[in-house]
C-alpha positions as CSV (number, residue, x, y, z in Angstrom):
1,M,147.9,111.2,32.2
2,N,151.2,111.8,33.1
3,I,154.2,114.0,31.6
4,V,155.3,111.6,28.8
5,D,151.7,110.9,27.8
6,R,151.4,114.8,27.6
7,Y,154.0,115.4,25.6
8,I,153.5,113.2,23.1
9,V,150.1,114.1,23.2
10,R,151.1,117.4,22.2
11,T,153.6,116.2,20.0
12,I,150.9,114.5,17.9
13,L,148.6,116.9,17.6
14,G,150.7,120.4,16.7
15,A,151.7,117.5,13.7
16,T,148.3,116.2,13.0
17,A,146.8,120.0,13.2
18,L,149.8,121.6,10.6
19,V,149.0,118.9,8.2
20,L,145.2,118.9,8.4
21,L,145.7,122.9,7.7
22,V,147.4,121.6,4.8
23,L,144.9,119.5,3.5
24,I,142.2,121.8,4.3
25,A,143.6,124.8,2.6
26,L,144.3,122.3,-0.4
27,T,140.7,121.1,-0.7
28,V,139.3,124.7,0.2
29,F,141.2,125.8,-3.5
30,V,140.0,122.7,-4.9
31,E,135.7,123.5,-3.4
32,F,136.0,127.4,-4.6
33,F,137.5,126.3,-7.5
34,G,134.5,124.6,-8.7
35,Q,131.7,127.2,-7.7
36,L,133.8,129.8,-10.2
37,D,131.4,128.8,-13.2
38,D,128.6,129.0,-11.1
39,I,129.3,132.8,-10.4
40,G,127.0,135.4,-12.4
41,E,124.2,133.0,-11.9
42,G,121.6,134.6,-10.4
43,A,122.5,137.0,-7.7
44,Y,125.3,134.4,-6.5
45,T,128.8,136.4,-6.0
46,M,132.2,135.3,-5.1
47,L,131.2,136.4,-1.8
48,H,128.4,133.8,-1.8
49,A,131.0,131.2,-3.0
50,A,133.4,131.9,-0.4
51,G,130.6,131.7,2.2
52,Y,129.4,128.5,0.9
53,V,132.9,126.8,0.6
54,A,133.3,128.1,4.6
55,L,130.7,126.7,5.5
56,R,131.3,123.2,4.5
57,L,134.6,123.5,6.5
58,P,133.6,121.3,9.2
59,R,132.5,118.7,7.2
60,L,135.5,118.7,5.1
61,A,137.7,118.8,8.5
62,V,135.6,115.5,9.9
63,E,136.3,113.5,6.6
64,M,139.9,114.1,6.1
65,L,140.6,114.5,10.2
66,P,141.5,110.1,10.2
67,A,144.2,110.6,7.3
68,A,146.0,113.9,9.1
69,A,145.9,112.1,12.2
70,L,148.1,109.2,10.6
71,L,150.0,111.5,8.8
72,G,150.7,114.1,11.8
73,A,151.3,110.7,14.4
74,L,154.0,109.7,11.7
75,L,155.2,112.6,11.3
76,G,155.3,113.8,15.0
77,L,156.7,110.7,16.4
78,G,159.2,110.5,13.7
79,G,161.0,113.3,14.7
80,L,161.2,112.4,18.4
81,A,162.6,109.2,17.1
82,G,164.7,110.9,15.0
83,R,165.9,112.9,17.8
84,S,166.5,109.9,19.7
85,E,163.8,110.9,22.4
86,L,161.8,107.7,22.1
87,I,165.3,105.6,22.7
88,A,166.0,107.7,25.8
89,M,162.4,107.0,27.2
90,Q,162.9,103.0,26.6
91,A,165.9,103.6,28.1
92,A,164.2,105.5,31.4
93,G,162.0,102.3,31.3
94,I,159.3,103.6,29.6
95,S,157.8,100.3,27.1
96,R,156.4,100.8,24.0
97,L,152.9,99.5,25.3
98,Q,153.2,102.6,28.1
99,L,154.1,104.7,24.8
100,A,151.0,103.2,22.7
101,R,148.4,104.6,25.6
102,G,149.7,108.1,24.8
103,V,148.9,107.9,21.0
104,V,145.8,106.2,21.8
105,L,144.4,108.8,24.0
106,T,145.3,111.3,21.2
107,G,143.2,109.2,18.8
108,V,140.8,109.4,21.8
109,F,140.5,113.4,21.4
110,F,140.3,113.0,17.7
111,A,137.2,110.8,17.7
112,A,135.7,113.1,20.5
113,F,136.0,115.8,17.9
114,M,134.8,113.8,15.6
115,G,131.9,113.0,17.1
116,V,131.1,116.3,18.8
117,V,131.6,118.5,15.1
118,G,130.4,116.0,12.7
119,E,127.1,115.0,14.8
120,Y,126.1,118.8,16.0
121,F,127.9,121.3,13.3
122,A,128.7,119.7,10.3
123,P,124.7,118.3,9.1
124,E,123.6,121.7,10.1
125,L,126.0,124.1,8.4
126,A,126.1,121.5,5.4
127,N,122.3,121.7,4.9
128,Y,122.3,125.6,5.4
129,A,125.3,126.2,2.8
130,R,123.2,124.2,0.3
131,Q,120.1,126.4,0.2
132,M,121.8,129.7,0.5
133,R,123.6,128.6,-2.5
134,A,120.2,127.6,-3.9
135,M,118.2,130.6,-2.9
136,A,121.1,132.9,-4.7
137,K,121.5,131.1,-7.9
138,F,117.4,131.2,-8.2
139,E,116.1,134.5,-7.4
140,D,112.3,133.3,-7.9
141,L,112.9,130.7,-5.4
142,N,110.8,130.5,-2.2
143,L,112.3,128.5,0.3
144,R,110.7,128.2,3.8
145,A,110.9,125.3,6.6
146,G,113.2,122.9,4.0
147,N,110.5,123.8,1.1
148,A,111.4,125.0,-2.3
149,W,108.7,126.6,-4.4
150,L,109.0,127.4,-8.2
151,R,106.6,128.0,-10.8
152,D,107.3,127.6,-14.8
153,G,104.4,128.5,-16.2
154,D,101.0,126.2,-15.4
155,V,103.4,123.9,-13.4
156,I,104.3,124.8,-9.8
157,I,106.7,122.7,-8.3
158,N,107.9,121.7,-4.7
159,M,111.2,120.1,-3.3
160,R,111.1,119.1,0.2
161,Q,113.7,117.4,2.2
162,S,112.1,116.4,6.3
163,E,114.2,113.8,8.3
164,D,111.8,113.8,10.8
165,E,108.5,113.3,8.2
166,P,110.8,111.0,5.4
167,L,107.1,110.0,3.6
168,D,106.6,113.8,2.6
169,A,110.1,114.0,1.2
170,G,110.6,113.9,-2.4
171,I,109.7,116.3,-5.4
172,Y,106.1,117.4,-5.9
173,V,104.3,118.9,-9.1
174,Y,101.2,120.7,-9.6
175,E,99.5,121.7,-12.9
176,V,96.6,124.4,-12.8
177,G,94.5,126.2,-15.2
178,E,93.9,128.7,-16.6
179,D,91.1,129.6,-13.8
180,R,93.7,128.6,-11.4
181,T,91.7,125.0,-11.0
182,L,94.3,122.3,-10.2
183,R,94.6,119.7,-13.4
184,A,97.2,117.5,-11.7
185,L,99.1,117.0,-8.6
186,G,102.2,114.5,-9.2
187,R,105.2,113.3,-6.7
188,A,108.4,111.9,-7.4
189,G,110.7,110.7,-5.3
190,H,113.7,111.2,-7.7
191,A,114.6,112.6,-10.8
192,N,117.4,112.4,-13.3
193,P,118.3,114.5,-16.3
194,D,117.9,112.9,-19.7
195,D,120.2,113.5,-22.6
196,D,117.7,116.1,-24.0
197,G,118.3,118.4,-21.2
198,A,114.9,117.5,-19.8
199,W,114.7,115.9,-16.4
200,L,112.8,112.1,-15.7
201,L,111.1,112.1,-12.7
202,S,111.3,108.2,-11.3
203,V,109.0,106.4,-9.0
204,Y,106.6,109.1,-10.1
205,Q,102.7,108.8,-8.9
206,E,100.5,111.3,-10.2
207,T,96.5,112.0,-10.1
208,R,94.9,114.1,-12.8
209,F,91.6,116.0,-12.5
210,E,89.3,116.5,-15.6
211,Q,86.2,118.1,-15.8
212,L,83.2,116.1,-18.2
213,F,80.2,117.5,-18.4
214,S,79.1,118.7,-14.6
215,D,80.7,115.0,-13.1
216,G,84.4,115.2,-11.8
217,V,86.7,112.6,-13.9
218,V,89.8,111.4,-11.8
219,H,92.6,109.4,-13.4
220,A,95.6,108.1,-11.2
221,S,98.5,106.4,-13.0
222,A,102.0,105.8,-12.0
223,G,105.7,105.3,-13.5
224,L,107.8,107.7,-15.1
225,R,107.2,111.0,-16.4
226,R,109.6,113.4,-18.2
227,L,109.4,117.1,-17.1
228,E,110.7,119.7,-19.6
229,T,111.7,122.5,-17.7
230,D,114.9,124.6,-17.4
231,M,114.3,126.3,-13.5
232,L,114.7,122.6,-12.1
233,T,118.7,122.3,-12.0
234,E,120.5,119.6,-10.0
235,D,121.0,122.4,-7.4
236,L,117.3,122.4,-6.8
237,I,116.4,118.5,-7.3
238,N,119.4,118.0,-3.9
239,L,117.0,120.1,-1.9
240,S,114.7,117.4,-1.8
241,V,116.9,114.2,-1.6
242,V,117.6,112.9,1.7
243,R,121.3,112.4,1.9
244,P,122.8,110.6,4.6
245,S,126.1,113.2,4.6
246,D,122.9,115.6,5.5
247,L,121.6,113.7,8.6
248,D,123.7,112.9,12.0
249,A,123.7,109.5,13.3
250,R,120.5,109.8,15.3
251,G,118.5,111.2,12.6
252,L,120.2,108.5,9.8
253,W,119.1,105.6,12.2
254,R,115.5,107.0,12.3
255,Y,115.6,107.2,8.4
256,V,116.5,103.3,8.5
257,E,113.8,102.6,11.0
258,Y,111.3,104.6,8.4
259,L,112.5,102.1,5.2
260,R,112.4,99.0,6.8
261,A,109.2,100.1,8.6
262,N,107.9,100.7,4.9
263,R,109.5,97.7,3.4
264,L,111.9,99.5,1.4
265,D,115.8,99.2,0.7
266,A,117.6,100.5,3.6
267,T,120.6,99.3,2.9
268,A,122.6,102.5,1.7
269,Y,121.8,104.4,4.5
270,E,122.5,101.4,6.9
271,V,126.1,101.1,5.4
272,A,126.1,105.3,5.5
273,Y,125.1,104.4,9.8
274,W,127.4,102.0,10.4
275,S,130.6,103.9,8.4
276,R,130.0,106.7,10.1
277,L,130.8,105.3,13.7
278,A,133.5,103.1,11.6
279,H,134.7,106.5,10.7
280,I,135.0,107.9,13.8
281,A,136.6,104.6,15.5
282,S,139.4,104.5,12.7
283,A,140.7,108.3,14.0
284,V,142.2,106.4,17.1
285,V,143.3,103.2,14.9
286,M,144.8,105.7,12.6
287,T,146.8,107.1,15.1
288,L,147.9,104.2,16.9
289,L,149.0,102.8,13.8
290,A,152.0,104.9,13.2
291,L,153.6,103.7,16.2
292,P,154.9,99.9,14.7
293,F,155.9,101.5,11.9
294,V,158.1,104.4,13.7
295,F,160.1,101.3,15.8
296,G,160.0,99.5,12.2
297,S,161.2,100.5,9.3
298,L,160.7,103.7,9.0
299,R,163.1,104.8,12.4
300,A,165.8,106.4,10.1
301,A,163.5,107.6,7.2
302,G,162.9,111.3,6.7
303,A,159.7,113.1,7.0
304,G,158.7,112.8,2.6
305,A,159.2,108.6,3.6
306,R,156.7,108.9,6.6
307,L,154.2,111.2,4.4
308,M,154.5,108.7,1.4
309,V,153.8,105.8,3.8
310,G,150.8,107.7,5.7
311,V,149.4,108.7,1.7
312,M,149.1,104.9,0.6
313,I,147.8,103.7,3.5
314,G,144.6,106.7,4.1
315,L,144.2,106.3,-0.3
316,G,144.2,102.2,0.6
317,Y,141.7,102.8,3.2
318,F,139.5,104.9,1.0
319,L,139.2,102.7,-1.7
320,V,138.6,99.5,0.5
321,S,135.8,101.6,2.1
322,R,134.1,102.6,-0.8
323,T,134.4,99.7,-2.6
324,L,132.8,97.4,-0.1
325,A,130.1,100.7,0.3
326,N,129.2,99.8,-2.9
327,G,129.6,95.8,-3.3
328,A,127.2,96.3,0.0
329,V,124.4,97.4,-2.2
330,V,125.2,95.2,-5.1
331,F,125.7,91.5,-3.5
332,N,123.8,92.2,-0.6
333,I,126.4,92.2,2.2
334,D,126.1,93.0,5.8
335,P,126.4,96.5,6.4
336,I,128.0,96.0,9.6
337,I,130.7,93.9,8.1
338,V,131.1,96.5,4.8
339,A,131.5,99.3,7.6
340,W,133.9,98.1,9.9
341,T,135.8,95.6,8.2
342,P,138.7,98.3,6.6
343,T,139.0,99.4,10.5
344,A,139.2,96.1,11.6
345,L,141.9,95.3,9.3
346,L,143.9,98.2,10.5
347,L,143.4,97.8,13.7
348,T,144.8,94.1,13.1
349,L,148.0,95.7,11.4
350,A,148.5,98.0,14.0
351,L,148.3,95.7,17.1
352,G,150.4,93.1,15.0
353,G,153.1,95.4,14.6
354,I,153.2,96.7,17.8
355,L,153.6,93.5,19.7
356,R,155.8,92.1,16.7
357,N,158.3,95.1,17.5
358,R,158.2,94.9,21.4
């Protein structure tokens, strides 16, 4: 890395750090404000809310870093262009492709940061934050090794989440009699609230044990069950759900293989896996995308115009990514195409702009 590369990297890093701090500050305010309604429920205090938001900071930083990289590169390189430093570099014999090398190196640094933090720290901290929040809100909750236990009268509810044994994940319902004998055992894959405040357990399978004279009678059923209990809330239901954002890339791919092996629909998780990789790569593309704008129409523009362009590109990338991800499940589109199309479009735009402005 020569002196020009180091100067460009330092400039973009500084601008991106400022942008990321602003974005995180705004997001933290919104996240903390959303926790205010839950303060006072059980033992959940303002200190718990602050800890919950703090534990989610690594994930928030990883999610916002590509957009921050684009804005930071636009501001950093735009400042160099405004002070005619880029023109001086070109007059000294440095080509735009050589300038692009420093920009790409900065993007690679961002991608490496996202890979390390997003895969090794963010999922674990986010899971711990969710469990801490649930334990504080529900004092009767017994949470051990990813299993949450609750009792409501004769009904015992067990929420399980396991990326290593996905078959065990779900909501287990045990019904006991007055003599503490097991009357029924059921398992649901999903739960959703209905209009009356109860919970609808879907993908539900139940085995009911009854006594008839001296012979034991067993009845098995499957379908949908309506469970009326005030203890089962959305926070507790989330403890039993294997969400793509809660897994690292390796765990996510293991879960995809599990779904495939059991002939279950893995499209949503495949999209999440490839989107995770494309999101990391987008940090490089977003940083590089700033270069043609700085040498083109935004050369003499102010910081406000550059910020507007960056926000519009970031918003467009977000909307296209979400639309394609939803379309993959509905229209059965290849997950790889869905995940990489937005990043590929940005890369084409960036390379086309750089070659056109050579």
